[in-house]
C-alpha positions in Angstrom: 10.1 -14.7 -2.4 11.4 -17.3 -4.6 12.1 -20.6 -2.6 16.0 -21.1 -2.1 15.8 -24.4 -0.5 15.0 -26.3 -3.8 16.7 -29.6 -3.7 18.1 -30.1 -7.2 18.9 -33.8 -7.2 16.1 -34.5 -9.9 15.6 -31.0 -11.2 19.1 -30.8 -12.6 18.6 -33.6 -14.9 15.8 -31.6 -16.7 16.6 -28.0 -16.1 19.1 -26.5 -18.6 20.6 -23.3 -17.2 21.8 -20.6 -19.6 22.2 -17.1 -20.8 21.0 -16.2 -24.2 21.0 -12.6 -25.6 17.8 -12.2 -27.5 17.4 -10.1 -30.6 16.2 -6.6 -29.8 16.9 -3.1 -31.3 20.6 -2.1 -30.6 21.0 0.6 -28.1 24.1 2.2 -26.7 25.6 1.0 -23.2 25.4 4.6 -21.7 22.0 4.6 -22.2 21.3 1.2 -20.7 23.7 2.2 -17.7 21.5 5.6 -17.3 18.1 3.1 -17.4 19.9 0.7 -15.0 20.6 3.4 -12.6 17.0 4.2 -12.4 17.1 7.4 -14.6 18.2 9.5 -11.8 20.0 12.9 -12.7 22.0 15.1 -10.5 22.0 18.7 -11.4 24.1 21.5 -10.3 21.6 24.3 -9.7 24.0 27.0 -8.3 27.6 27.5 -6.9 29.7 29.9 -5.3 27.2 30.7 -2.9 28.1 32.6 0.4 24.9 32.0 2.2 21.6 29.9 0.8 18.2 30.8 2.3 15.1 28.5 1.6 11.6 28.0 2.7 10.2 24.4 3.5 7.2 22.6 2.2 5.9 19.3 4.2 8.1 16.8 5.6 11.4 18.3 4.7 14.2 16.2 6.4 17.9 17.2 6.6 20.8 14.8 7.3 24.1 13.5 6.9 24.9 10.9 3.9 23.9 7.8 5.9 21.1 9.4 7.9 22.7 8.7 11.3 22.2 12.4 11.8 19.0 13.9 10.6 16.2 16.2 11.5 12.8 17.6 10.1 12.5 21.1 9.5 9.1 23.1 10.2 6.7 23.6 7.4 6.6 27.0 5.7 9.7 28.5 7.5 12.9 30.1 6.3 16.0 28.6 7.0 19.5 29.4 6.3 22.7 27.2 5.3 26.1 28.8 5.5 29.5 27.9 6.4 30.4 27.4 10.1 32.6 29.8 11.8 34.5 29.0 15.1 35.2 32.2 17.3 38.3 32.0 19.0 39.7 34.3 21.6 42.5 36.3 20.4 44.7 39.1 22.1 45.8 42.4 20.1 48.2 45.1 21.0 46.8 48.6 20.1 49.4 51.0 19.3 47.9 53.9 17.9 44.6 55.7 16.6 43.9 58.4 14.3 41.2 59.8 12.0 43.8 60.0 9.0 44.2 56.6 7.2 47.4 57.7 5.8 49.0 58.4 9.2 47.8 54.9 10.5 49.3 53.3 7.4 52.8 55.1 8.0 52.7 54.0 11.8 51.9 50.4 10.5 55.0 50.4 8.1 57.2 51.6 10.8 56.1 48.8 13.5 56.6 46.1 10.9 60.3 47.5 10.1 61.2 47.7 14.0 59.1 44.6 15.0 59.7 42.3 12.1 57.6 39.0 12.6 54.5 40.3 14.2 51.1 40.7 12.3 50.2 44.4 12.1 46.8 45.4 11.0 44.7 48.4 10.5 41.1 48.4 12.1 38.5 51.0 11.3 36.4 51.4 14.6 33.8 54.5 15.1 35.8 56.4 12.4 39.1 55.9 13.8 42.0 53.7 12.2 43.5 51.8 14.8 46.9 50.2 14.6 46.9 46.7 16.3 49.7 44.1 16.7 48.8 40.7 17.1 47.1 38.3 17.0 48.1 36.3 20.1 46.7 33.2 21.6 47.7 33.9 25.1 47.2 37.2 26.9 50.7 36.9 28.5 52.4 36.7 25.2 50.5 39.8 24.2 51.8 41.7 27.2 55.3 40.5 26.9 55.3 42.0 23.2 53.5 45.1 24.6 56.4 45.9 27.1 59.0 45.7 24.4 56.9 48.2 22.4 56.5 50.6 25.5 60.2 50.4 25.8 60.6 51.6 22.1 58.5 54.6 22.9 55.0 53.6 21.9 52.1 53.9 24.5 50.2 50.4 24.1 47.4 48.6 25.9 46.6 44.6 25.4 42.8 44.1 24.2 41.1 40.9 23.7 38.8 40.2 20.3 37.2 37.3 18.9 38.3 35.8 15.3 36.0 34.2 13.1 37.6 31.1 11.5 35.7 29.0 9.0 35.7 25.4 9.3 35.2 22.7 6.6 31.4 22.0 7.9 28.1 23.9 7.0 25.2 24.7 9.6 21.5 24.9 8.8 20.1 28.0 11.0 16.7 29.5 11.5 16.1 33.1 11.2 17.0 33.8 14.8 20.5 32.4 14.5 20.0 29.2 16.2 22.0 26.4 14.9 19.7 23.3 14.1 22.2 20.9 12.1 25.8 20.8 11.3 27.7 18.6 9.0 30.5 18.7 6.2 27.7 18.1 3.4 24.0 18.6 4.1 21.5 16.4 2.2 17.8 17.6 2.2 14.8 15.8 1.0 11.3 17.1 0.6 9.9 20.3 -1.4 11.7 23.3 -0.8 11.6 27.0 -2.3 15.0 28.5 -3.4 15.4 31.7 -5.1 11.8 31.5 -5.7 11.9 28.3 -7.4 10.4 25.2 -6.1 12.4 22.2 -5.9 11.8 18.4 -5.1 14.0 15.4 -5.0 17.1 15.3 -2.9 19.3 18.5 -2.3 22.9 18.4 -1.5 24.7 21.4 -0.1 28.4 21.2 0.2 31.4 23.5 0.3 33.7 24.0 -2.6 36.4 26.3 -2.2 34.8 28.1 0.9 31.6 28.6 -1.1 28.3 26.9 -1.2 27.4 24.3 -4.1 24.2 23.2 -4.6 22.8 20.0 -6.2 19.6 18.6 -6.9 19.0 15.0 -7.7 15.7 13.9 -9.6 14.2 11.4 -11.7 14.2 12.2 -15.2 10.5 13.0 -15.5 10.6 15.8 -13.3 13.7 17.1 -15.3 11.3 16.6 -18.4 8.5 18.6 -16.7 10.9 21.6 -15.5 12.6 21.7 -18.9 9.2 22.0 -20.8 8.2 24.6 -17.9 11.0 27.0 -18.9 11.4 26.1 -22.5 8.0 25.7 -24.2 6.6 27.4 -27.3 4.8 30.6 -26.6 1.4 28.9 -27.2 -1.3 26.5 -25.9 -1.2 24.5 -29.1 -0.9 20.8 -27.6 0.8 19.5 -30.7 3.5 21.8 -30.2 4.0 21.4 -26.8 4.4 17.6 -27.4 7.1 18.3 -30.0 8.9 20.7 -27.7 8.5 18.0 -25.0 10.3 15.5 -27.5 13.1 18.1 -28.3 13.7 18.8 -24.5 13.9 15.2 -23.9 16.5 14.4 -26.6 18.7 17.5 -25.4 18.6 16.2 -22.0 19.4 12.7 -22.8 22.1 13.7 -25.2 23.7 15.7 -22.6 23.3 13.0 -19.9 24.7 10.3 -22.2 27.8 12.4 -23.5 28.7 14.3 -20.5 29.5 13.6 -16.5 27.5 14.2 -13.6 26.5 16.7 -12.0 24.7 18.2 -15.3 24.2 21.8 -15.8 20.8 22.6 -17.0 20.6 26.6 -16.8 17.0 26.3 -18.0 15.8 24.1 -15.5 14.3 25.9 -12.7 12.4 23.3 -10.6 8.7 22.5 -11.0 7.0 25.9 -9.8 3.9 26.3 -11.8 3.6 22.8 -13.0 0.3 22.8 -14.9 -1.8 19.8 -16.5 -1.3 20.7 -19.9 2.7 20.5 -19.4 1.9 17.0 -17.6 0.1 15.8 -20.7 2.4 16.9 -23.1 5.3 15.0 -21.2 3.4 11.9 -20.3 1.6 11.4 -23.7 5.1 11.4 -25.5 7.0 9.3 -22.9 10.1 8.0 -24.1 9.8 9.4 -27.5 13.3 10.7 -28.7 14.8 12.2 -31.8 17.8 10.3 -32.9 20.2 11.0 -35.5 23.3 9.1 -36.8 22.6 6.6 -33.9 22.4 9.2 -31.0 19.9 11.4 -29.6 19.9 14.8 -31.3 18.6 18.5 -30.5 18.2 21.1 -32.5 16.0 24.4 -31.8 12.6 24.9 -33.5 11.0 28.4 -34.0 7.6 27.6 -33.2 6.4 31.0 -33.5 6.4 31.0 -37.2 5.7 27.3 -37.7 2.5 26.4 -39.6 -0.6 25.7 -37.1 -1.8 22.9 -39.6 0.2 20.1 -38.2 -1.8 17.6 -36.3 0.9 15.4 -34.7 4.3 15.5 -33.2 5.9 13.4 -35.9 4.6 16.1 -38.6 6.0 18.7 -36.7 9.4 17.5 -36.1 9.9 16.2 -39.7 9.2 19.4 -41.0 12.1 21.2 -39.7 14.5 18.5 -38.9 16.5 16.7 -41.6 17.5 13.1 -41.6 16.0 12.1 -38.1 14.2 9.2 -36.8 11.9 9.4 -33.8 12.5 6.4 -31.6 10.2 5.3 -28.7 12.4 4.2 -25.9 9.2 2.6 -24.0 10.3 -0.7 -25.2 12.8 -3.4 -24.6 16.2 -2.2 -24.5 18.0 -5.5 -23.8 16.6 -8.9 -23.3 18.1 -12.5 -21.9 17.1 -15.8 -21.8 18.5 -16.9 -18.4 16.7 -20.5 -18.3 15.3 -22.7 -20.9 14.1 -26.0 -19.0 12.0 -29.2 -19.4 9.6 -29.8 -16.5 8.1 -32.6 -18.3 8.0 -33.9 -21.9 5.9 -31.4 -23.7 6.1 -28.8 -20.6 8.6 -26.2 -20.7 9.8 -23.3 -18.0 11.6 -20.2 -19.2 12.9 -17.2 -17.3 13.6 -13.9 -19.3 15.4 -10.8 -18.0 14.5 -7.7 -19.8 15.9 -3.9 -19.3 13.1 -1.7 -20.2 12.9 2.4 -20.3 10.9 2.0 -17.3 13.4 -0.3 -15.2 14.2 -4.1 -15.1 11.7 -6.7 -15.8 11.6 -10.6 -15.0 9.4 -12.8 -16.9 8.4 -16.6 -16.3 6.9 -18.7 -18.8 5.5 -22.1 -18.6 4.7 -23.4 -22.2 2.7 -26.5 -22.4 2.2 -28.3 -25.8 -1.4 -29.2 -25.8 -0.9 -31.7 -28.8 1.2 -33.9 -27.0 -1.9 -35.1 -24.8 0.4 -35.9 -21.6 -1.1 -33.3 -19.5 -4.6 -32.2 -17.9 -5.3 -28.5 -17.1 -7.7 -28.1 -14.6 -9.1 -25.1 -12.7 -9.3 -25.2 -8.6 -10.6 -23.2 -5.8 -8.7 -23.2 -2.4 -10.1 -25.5 0.1 -12.9 -26.5 -2.5 -15.2 -24.1 -1.4 -16.2 -20.6 -2.5 -14.8 -19.0 0.9 -11.4 -20.3 1.0 -7.8 -19.0 0.7 -4.7 -21.4 0.7 -0.8 -21.2 -0.4 -0.3 -21.9 -3.9 2.3 -24.3 -3.3 0.6 -26.5 -0.8 -2.6 -26.7 -3.3 0.2 -27.8 -6.1 1.4 -30.4 -3.8 -1.8 -31.7 -2.4 -3.0 -32.3 -6.1 0.3 -33.8 -7.0 0.5 -31.3 -9.6 3.6 -30.4 -12.1 2.7 -26.6 -12.2 0.0 -24.2 -10.6 -0.5 -20.7 -11.3 -3.0 -17.9 -9.6 -6.5 -17.9 -11.0 -8.9 -14.8 -11.5 -9.8 -12.3 -9.1 -11.6 -12.9 -5.7 -12.6 -11.3 -2.3 -10.4 -11.2 0.6 -12.4 -14.4 1.8 -11.4 -16.1 -1.5 -14.6 -16.1 -3.4 -13.9 -16.0 -6.9 -15.3 -12.6 -8.9 -16.1 -14.2 -12.2 -16.6 -17.4 -13.8 -15.5 -20.6 -12.4 -16.3 -24.3 -13.3 -14.2 -27.3 -11.8 -14.8 -30.7 -13.5 -18.1 -29.6 -15.1 -19.7 -28.1 -12.1 -20.2 -24.6 -11.8 -18.8 -22.6 -8.9 -19.5 -19.0 -9.6 -21.0 -17.3 -12.5 -19.5 -14.8 -15.0 -19.2 -11.2 -13.9 -19.7 -8.1 -16.5 -18.9 -10.7 -19.7 -15.5 -10.6 -18.8 -12.8 -13.1 -20.3 -12.5 -16.7 -19.2 -9.9 -19.7 -20.1 -11.9 -22.8 -20.9 -10.7 -26.5 -21.2 -12.8 -28.9 -22.8 -13.1 -32.8 -22.0 -10.7 -33.5 -24.9 -8.2 -30.7 -23.5 -8.9 -28.2 -26.2 -8.2 -24.6 -25.1 -10.5 -21.9 -25.4 -10.3 -18.1 -24.3 -13.0 -15.8 -24.9 -15.6 -13.3 -23.2 -18.4 -15.3 -21.6 -22.0 -15.1 -20.4 -23.9 -17.8 -18.9 -27.3 -18.9 -17.8 -28.7 -22.1 -16.1 -31.6 -24.2 -17.6 -33.5 -26.7 -15.4 -36.2 -28.6 -17.3 -38.5 -31.6 -17.1 -39.7 -33.8 -19.9 -42.9 -31.9 -20.4 -40.6 -28.7 -21.2 -41.2 -26.8 -17.9 -38.2 -24.8 -17.3 -36.2 -22.5 -14.7 -33.6 -20.0 -15.8 -31.1 -19.9 -13.5 -29.3 -16.5 -12.8 -26.4 -17.1 -10.6 -24.6 -19.5 -8.5 -23.4 -20.1 -4.8 -24.3 -16.5 -3.8 -26.7 -14.3 -2.2 -29.5 -12.8 -4.8 -29.2 -9.3 -5.9 -33.0 -9.1 -6.1 -36.2 -10.9 -5.3 -36.2 -12.1 -9.0 -32.8 -14.0 -9.0 -32.7 -17.8 -9.0 -29.6 -19.1 -7.4 -28.1 -22.7 -7.8 -26.3 -24.0 -4.7 -23.9 -27.1 -5.0 -21.2 -28.5 -2.8 -18.7 -25.6 -3.5 -20.9 -23.4 -1.4 -21.1 -25.6 1.8 -23.2 -27.9 3.4 -26.4 -26.1 3.6 -28.5 -23.6 1.7 -28.5 -19.8 3.2 -31.4 -19.0 5.2 -33.7 -15.9 4.4 -36.5 -14.5 6.5 -38.7 -14.4 3.5 -40.6 -16.9 1.5 -38.6 -19.1 -0.8 -38.8 -22.2 -2.8 -36.1 -24.6 -2.5 -35.7 -27.6 -5.2 -33.4 -30.4 -4.2 -31.9 -32.3 -7.3 -29.7 -35.4 -7.0 -29.1 -37.7 -9.8 -31.0 -35.9 -12.4 -34.0 -36.3 -10.3 -36.0 -34.0 -7.8 -36.1 -35.5 -4.3 -37.4 -32.8 -2.2 -39.4 -29.3 -2.6 -39.5 -27.0 0.2 -41.6 -23.5 0.6 -41.7 -21.1 3.2 -39.6 -18.9 5.3 -36.1 -19.6 6.9 -36.0 -22.9 5.0 -32.9 -24.5 4.9 -31.7 -27.7 3.1 -28.5 -29.8 3.2 -26.7 -29.6 -0.3 -26.2 -33.1 -2.0 -22.9 -33.9 -2.6 -23.5 -34.9 -6.2 -26.4 -32.8 -6.8 -27.7 -29.1 -6.2 -30.4 -27.0 -4.8 -32.5 -24.4 -6.9 -33.5 -21.4 -4.8 -36.2 -19.0 -5.8 -38.0 -16.2 -3.9 -41.1 -16.2 -6.1 -44.1 -16.4 -3.7 -46.6 -17.5 -6.4 -47.3 -21.1 -5.2 -48.3 -22.4 -8.7 -45.0 -21.3 -10.3 -42.9 -24.6 -10.0 -46.1 -26.7 -9.7 -44.4 -29.1 -12.4 -41.3 -29.5 -10.6 -42.5 -32.1 -7.8 -40.4 -34.7 -6.0 -39.7 -37.7 -7.9 -39.9 -36.0 -11.3 -36.7 -36.4 -13.8 -35.0 -33.3 -14.9 -32.3 -32.3 -17.1 -29.9 -29.4 -16.1 -27.7 -27.5 -18.5 -25.3 -24.8 -18.7 -25.9 -22.4 -21.5 -23.2 -20.3 -22.4 -22.5 -17.6 -25.1 -20.3 -18.1 -27.0 -21.7 -21.9 -27.0 -19.1 -23.4 -24.8 -21.8 -25.8 -23.7 -21.7 -27.4 -27.3 -17.8 -27.8 -26.8 -18.2 -30.0 -23.7 -16.2 -27.7 -21.5 -15.5 -29.0 -18.0 -13.1 -26.6 -16.6 -13.3 -22.8 -16.5 -11.2 -20.2 -14.8 -12.5 -16.5 -15.4 -10.2 -13.3 -15.3 -9.6 -10.3 -17.7 -9.4 -8.3 -19.5 -9.0 -9.9 -22.9 -5.6 -9.0 -24.3 -5.4 -10.5 -27.4 -8.0 -11.8 -30.2 -7.4 -13.4 -33.3 -3.6 -12.3 -32.9 -4.5 -8.6 -32.5 -3.9 -6.5 -29.4 -7.2 -6.0 -27.9 -7.1 -4.9 -24.4 -10.8 -4.9 -23.3 -10.4 -3.2 -19.8 -13.4 -0.7 -19.7 -15.5 -3.2 -21.6 -15.1 -5.8 -19.0 -15.8 -2.9 -16.3 -12.4 -3.2 -14.5 -11.1 -0.4 -12.3 -8.6 1.9 -13.5 -5.8 0.5 -10.8 -6.2 -2.8 -12.7 -6.1 -1.4 -16.2 -3.4 1.2 -15.9 0.1 1.3 -14.4 3.0 -1.2 -14.3 2.2 -4.2 -11.7 3.0 -7.6 -11.2 1.0 -9.7 -13.8 -0.2 -13.1 -14.7 -1.6 -13.8 -18.3 -2.6 -16.9 -20.3 -2.3 -17.3 -23.6 -2.9 -19.7 -26.7 -0.5 -19.8 -29.7 -1.2 -20.6 -33.2 0.5 -23.6 -33.1 -1.6 -24.5 -29.9 0.8 -24.2 -27.0 -0.9 -23.0 -24.0 1.4 -20.3 -22.3 1.2 -19.0 -18.7 3.4 -15.7 -18.4 4.1 -14.2 -14.9 5.9 -10.8 -14.9 7.2 -9.9 -11.6 6.6 -6.2 -10.3 6.9 -3.7 -7.5 10.7 -4.6 -6.9 12.4 -1.6 -8.5 16.0 -3.3 -8.3 14.7 -6.6 -9.7 11.7 -6.1 -11.8 9.2 -3.1 -12.2 6.0 -4.8 -13.4 4.2 -4.4 -16.8 1.0 -2.5 -18.0 -1.6 -4.7 -19.7 -0.6 -2.9 -23.1 2.9 -3.7 -22.8 2.0 -7.4 -21.7 -0.4 -8.1 -24.8 2.2 -6.9 -27.2 4.7 -9.1 -25.4 2.4 -12.1 -25.9 1.8 -11.0 -29.4 5.8 -11.6 -30.0 5.2 -14.9 -28.8 2.8 -15.6 -31.4 -0.4 -15.9 -29.1 -3.6 -15.9 -31.1 -5.9 -15.5 -28.0 -4.9 -14.1 -24.4 -6.5 -13.1 -21.3 -5.3 -11.5 -18.1 -5.5 -13.0 -14.5 -5.3 -11.6 -11.1 -2.0 -9.8 -10.4 0.0 -7.9 -7.7 0.7 -10.3 -4.8 -1.3 -12.9 -6.2 0.9 -13.4 -9.5 2.3 -16.7 -8.3 4.0 -19.5 -10.3 4.8 -22.8 -8.5 6.8 -25.9 -10.2 7.0 -29.2 -8.4 6.0 -27.5 -5.1 8.5 -24.5 -5.4 7.7 -21.0 -6.0 9.6 -20.1 -9.4 8.7 -16.4 -9.8 9.4 -13.5 -7.3 5.9 -12.5 -5.9 5.8 -8.8 -4.9 4.6 -10.2 -1.3 3.0 -13.2 0.3 -0.7 -13.9 -0.3 -2.5 -16.8 -0.1 -4.9 -17.2 -3.3 -8.6 -18.2 -3.9 -8.4 -20.0 -7.1 -6.0 -20.9 -9.6 -5.0 -23.4 -12.7 -3.1 -26.6 -12.3 -1.0 -28.6 -14.8 -1.2 -32.5 -14.0 0.3 -35.4 -15.6 -2.3 -37.7 -17.0 -2.0 -40.9 -15.3 
C-alpha cells in the first residue's frame, strides 16, 4: 500500500498537486456512472409469483442483505420459496349444515340480520355447506355468542380451527416442507435453475403486494451472453453473430442509460446452453457499440435475408443502418492528471487517474530528461547476488537513490530470469532473445531484443566462447562464467571439469578434475567447462594475459553498455506498437489479461519514462493489458518501449517512499535506480 507517513517538509517545496482533466473523447455522465459502479445490471426476471421453485448448482448460498443470517443449500436439490404463513388457533360456531348451497346462503343472511357485527361464513366440507359464525380468539367468547344463538332457536356447537395468515416474510423450504431459512427479502448467490433456465449472479426474492418478485443482478458481460443466446441470427456465420452481439450490446446499453433499475429484458433467459461461438462473438467485439446522434442506438436487422458476402461486422451494420458510427468503448472514458511534481531538476513524477470501460485505473509516471545530464540510471540485484530478495524502498535508501522501480522477472529466490549487467559486469545472460534496457557509459538509453555470448581470448587468438553466466549448465557442452554475483565459490559437480581463474586480465589458476571448486575473485571471474579433452585449453595457462569481451546482438558492445535490465516483451519499436509476447516465449498469463504493469520507454525527445499501472484493486485500479499499455505509451510519444515484471512486483519508490499502490507486498530480485550525479 502507498506509504501514508510521508513527511512533506521538503517534498512540498517541489511537489505540485493539481487536478487537470485531460482531453479524451466526450462520453455521457450516465455511461461513466454505469462503468464506475462496476457495470452491474439488475434485471426483473419474474413478478407476481405465488411460489418459486428452483434447483441448485454448486455453492448456492442464501442470506439476508448483510449476511448476518445465511446458509448453504445442497447441490442438485429442489427448493421452494413462498410467503410465510402463521397458523393461529381460532374458534367458530357451527350453526347449520346442508347439501344445498342456496339454503346455506339464506341461513347466512338470516344470521347476519339477527346478529349484526359478527363474521358469518360458508365452508364447504365433504359435500356439506356449513354456516359458521366467527372467528374468535378465545373459546370463552365463542361459547358466550353460541349461548345467544341457542337462545334464539339455533342449534350450535363451538369448534376449533386454524387460520393461516401471511406475514411480511418469505421462507425457503425443501420438498418435505422443512423451513430452512426465513427473511423479509431473500438473497441468493450461485448458479440456480429456475423455470428451466440457468441463472448466475445475485438473485433477490422479495414480496411485492403479497406476490414474489424475482430480481437478478449480473455483470454486463453475462447479460451480453444471455441476450445473444436468445436473440441470435439463425446462422452459424460468425460475422453475423458478431454483428448481432454489437446490436444487442447497443440495445442493452441504451436501456440502461435511459431507464431506471431494475431493468426489464424479457429476452434474457439466463445462460443455459452458452456455447463457445457465442462467447467468441461477444468477446471479439468487446465494448463495440452503435452510436447515433451521440447515444447508443439499436435497430432490428433481418439476418435471414442478408447478403452472406459480408466479411466484417462494420460491413454488415453499415449496409443496414443509416447515419451511425461504431464506437469502441474499450478506451479511456475520462482522464485526469492528479499530480505533476518535480522530484529534481529534469526529473518529474506524475499521477494519472483514468476511467476506462474495464474500470478505474491509476497510472504513475517517472519522467527523466536524459539530456540534462544530471542523473545516472543503473540496474541492481538485491543483496548484490543472484539469489537475493529485498524491499525496493530499502534498496533505494541504501543506494541514496532518488527513484527506484522494479526490474525484470525473477525466480522465487530472486535469481533474474533474463539479461542483467551491473557496472559493466554480467550478472545473468539473456533468455529467449527477450527485450532489455541498456544504459551506456555516457548515459544513452537503448531498448531492444538482445542476444549475447562471452568471448575469452589469448594474444595468440585462442578463444573460448562462453554460453551462460552464474548458473548451472543445461548440458555438458555449455561453458559458464562465474563472478562475484554468484557467491564466494564456484559450484561443485561430480564430473570432470576445468576451471580457469582470471584476475586483472590474467589467468592466475587452472584446475582440472572432479569436484573442483575455487574462490571467485572479487574483481575477476572463473570460466568453468565440462569438456574432458585435456588438450582443449592448453593455450590457457597460468600467467597468460587474456582479453574478455561481451558480444551482443545488436552490437551493444560497441556502444559501451555498462548497465542492462532485461524484461519483455517489447511493446513499441520505432514508434509503432509491437507486442512481441509470443516471439519472446512468454506464457499467456503474462501476455493476456489486465494486471498491474511496469514499463519503460524512451521518447522521441530522449526522455526516459517509467510507467506503473496499479491493478487487481477493482475500487482503485483494475490494471491494464499489454496492448493497451503499448497504446498508452504511444500516446506519450514513446519511440521504444518494453515491459518489466508486473503483478505484486510492480512498484515505484521515490526518496524512500512507495508512490504507487502495489497489489500486494513483495520483495523483489532486481530493479532500476535513478541517482543524482555527484
